C-alpha positions, 0 to 999 in steps of 0.5 A: 769093531770095524778094522782100521784101514791100511792107507797105502798112499805115499805122497811124492813130497811132504803135504799135510796128512789130511790130504792123503787121509781123505778118501771115499768109502762106500759103507757107512754106519747109519748113526746120526751125525751130531748137529754141531758136526754137521754145521761144522761141515757147512761152515768149512765149505762157507770159507772156500774161495770164490770169484768176486767172493760170490760163493755160488754153492748151495748144499741141499741135505737130507737127514730124516728117513723120508728125505734120505729116501727121496734123495737116494731115489735119484741116485743110480742103482749102484750108488743107491745100494750103498749110499742109502745107508749114510746118515746124511745125503746131500746135493751140491749146486752151483748158481749159474749167474752172478747175483748182482749183475746176472751175468754168467759165472763161468767159475761157479763149478770151480768155486763149488768144487773148492767148497766141496773139498773144504767140506770133505776135509772137515769131515775127515777132521771130525772122523767122518767121510764124505763120498761125492757121486756123479752117478745120479739122474740129473733130470730127476734130481731137478724135479725131486729137489725142486731146483730151478734149472735156470738158476742152478746147476746140480753138480754132485751128490754126496754121502756123509757118515762114519765108515761102516763094516766093509763086510756089508758091501756087495763083493764087487764093492768090498774089493775096492774099499781102500784109499786109491792111488793117484797119478804121478805128480809129473802128470798133473803139473807142468811148468812153462805151458801145455807142450812142456814135459816138466 
């Protein structure tokens, strides 16, 4: 049995526990994610807000051993070491231009981030974890995934699954296998303008 994690996080003010409970482990059980749970992740992402209701995000995902191997192949070696055990690997993309006008959509990455967060929070509600990654070969990802570069920006990779036994991790990663802390609230929000001290 996998030992439960002690979550040392303490919010500075009251928030729903789902925000504090969401974290990014590096060890996953290889057990498949049931279809209804996988669909629930994408359904949650579908309801994220976006500029002009454009919904510019697209999740490409891999479940079969062959597809997971292809997706894992573009991750950097450190991420590949642990993420290749996750039952689902994903890449999230942002469409560069508005569908109707063809004009650049400068908020597409922002909106796609909202969709990713919705997916990550839904994962926790289902007893899963979603770990986002920037560590991958972007050029290779475009090629391997067949993504048209002029239409989409590949934003991040994501591993999804149930948390596994930290003893399976390399020593350097096992020591970090805890929910991490955050900057003080005063460092992330300022009233009145940039020069304000709060």
